[in-house]
C-alpha positions as CSV (number, residue, x, y, z in Angstrom):
1,M,3.7,3.8,-11.5
2,R,3.3,0.8,-13.7
3,R,4.0,-2.6,-12.4
4,M,6.1,-4.9,-14.4
5,R,5.1,-8.5,-14.6
6,T,7.9,-11.0,-14.1
7,Y,8.1,-14.8,-13.5
8,N,10.4,-14.5,-10.5
9,S,7.6,-15.8,-8.2
10,I,7.6,-19.1,-10.1
11,W,11.1,-19.9,-8.9
12,K,10.3,-18.9,-5.3
13,V,9.1,-22.2,-3.9
14,P,7.9,-21.9,-0.3
15,R,9.9,-23.8,2.2
16,M,7.8,-26.4,4.0
17,L,8.2,-28.1,7.3
18,Y,7.3,-31.8,7.3
19,G,8.4,-32.8,10.8
20,I,10.2,-31.7,13.9
21,Q,13.0,-33.8,15.5
22,N,12.0,-36.9,13.5
23,I,8.3,-36.5,14.5
24,A,6.2,-36.2,11.4
25,L,3.6,-33.5,11.3
26,P,0.0,-34.4,10.2
27,F,0.3,-32.0,7.3
28,P,3.2,-29.9,5.9
29,V,3.3,-26.3,7.1
30,S,5.2,-23.4,5.8
31,Y,7.6,-21.3,7.9
32,R,5.2,-18.4,7.5
33,Q,2.4,-20.4,9.0
34,V,4.7,-21.4,11.9
35,G,5.6,-17.7,12.4
36,F,1.9,-16.7,12.6
37,F,1.2,-19.6,14.9
38,F,3.9,-18.6,17.4
39,G,2.9,-15.0,17.1
40,G,-0.7,-16.1,18.0
41,V,0.7,-18.1,21.0
42,V,2.6,-15.0,22.2
43,L,-0.5,-12.8,21.7
44,M,-2.6,-15.3,23.7
45,W,0.0,-15.4,26.4
46,I,-0.1,-11.6,26.8
47,L,-3.9,-11.4,26.5
48,N,-4.2,-14.2,29.1
49,K,-3.3,-11.6,31.8
50,F,-6.5,-9.6,31.0
51,P,-10.2,-10.5,31.1
52,P,-12.1,-12.2,29.3
53,F,-9.1,-14.3,28.2
54,S,-8.0,-14.8,31.8
55,F,-11.3,-16.6,32.5
56,I,-10.7,-19.2,29.9
57,N,-9.0,-22.2,31.5
58,L,-8.9,-24.4,28.4
59,W,-5.2,-24.8,27.6
60,L,-5.9,-26.5,24.2
61,V,-8.2,-23.7,23.0
62,E,-5.9,-20.9,24.3
63,Y,-2.6,-22.1,23.0
64,V,-3.5,-24.4,20.0
65,G,-7.0,-23.5,18.8
66,I,-6.9,-19.7,18.6
67,P,-3.3,-19.5,17.4
68,G,-4.1,-22.2,14.8
69,F,-7.0,-20.1,13.6
70,I,-4.8,-17.0,13.5
71,A,-2.2,-18.9,11.4
72,W,-4.9,-20.3,9.0
73,F,-6.6,-16.9,8.6
74,F,-3.5,-14.8,8.0
75,T,-2.0,-17.3,5.5
76,R,-5.0,-18.6,3.6
77,Q,-7.5,-15.8,3.5
78,V,-7.5,-12.7,1.2
79,L,-9.3,-9.5,2.0
80,D,-9.9,-7.2,-0.9
81,G,-7.1,-8.9,-2.9
82,K,-4.5,-8.4,-0.1
83,A,-3.1,-10.4,2.8
84,P,-5.2,-9.7,5.9
85,H,-2.4,-8.1,7.9
86,R,-1.6,-5.7,5.0
87,F,-5.3,-5.0,4.6
88,I,-5.7,-4.2,8.3
89,M,-2.6,-1.9,8.3
90,R,-3.9,0.0,5.2
91,W,-7.4,0.3,6.8
92,I,-5.9,1.8,10.0
93,A,-3.7,4.2,7.9
94,F,-6.8,5.2,5.9
95,K,-8.8,5.9,9.1
96,L,-6.0,8.0,10.5
97,S,-5.5,10.0,7.3
98,A,-6.8,13.5,6.7
99,H,-9.4,12.5,4.0
100,D,-9.2,16.0,2.5
101,F,-7.0,15.7,-0.6
102,N,-6.6,17.6,-3.9
103,R,-4.5,15.8,-6.4
104,Y,-3.1,13.5,-3.7
105,M,-1.9,16.4,-1.6
106,E,-3.5,17.3,1.7
107,T,-5.6,20.4,1.5
108,P,-5.2,23.1,4.2
109,K,-8.1,23.6,6.7
110,S,-9.6,27.0,6.5
111,K,-10.4,28.7,9.8
112,K,-13.7,30.4,8.7
113,P,-16.4,28.9,6.5
114,Y,-16.8,29.9,2.9
115,T,-19.4,32.7,2.3
116,Y,-21.0,33.5,-1.0
117,S,-20.7,37.0,-2.3
118,S,-24.2,37.0,-4.0
119,P,-27.5,35.5,-3.0
120,V,-27.9,31.8,-3.6
121,A,-31.2,30.6,-5.2
122,Y,-32.4,27.1,-5.2
123,R,-35.6,25.3,-6.1
124,K,-37.4,23.1,-3.6
125,L,-39.0,20.0,-5.1
126,N,-42.4,19.1,-3.8
127,Y,-43.7,15.6,-4.7
128,T,-45.3,12.7,-2.9
129,A,-44.0,9.1,-2.7
130,K,-46.6,8.0,-5.3
131,E,-45.2,10.4,-7.9
132,A,-41.7,9.2,-7.1
133,E,-42.7,5.7,-8.0
134,G,-43.7,6.8,-11.5
135,G,-47.4,7.4,-10.9
136,S,-49.0,10.8,-11.4
137,S,-50.9,12.9,-8.9
138,D,-53.7,13.6,-11.4
139,D,-55.4,10.2,-10.9
């Protein structure tokens, strides 16, 4: 399927948050960054019940540093031309897929291995490492 290029993304200006309740933020953040930050806070709150995160008693690192890194990573970085969360989802789907395809359709698994009806002949190559580098064995 061919993708049609349009200029719609030019008119989609990201909404920015400059302050909360008349308190100015040090730098403007988008709503997407805020969402990833609070998602990271919830994730840390859940992981704080299990070791090794339960051994960390640094509130600033747990609830500001790590979620801040998560928000920065998922909004600023690009993995293989995709957003990191989409890359991770596609990687998991790839690892869980069958890997046996013929024209994008899954091939059926045969119960017994294929056997040749006639004898199979092959030639065994015999050479040393010196010959593989380009030298001859007649030296």
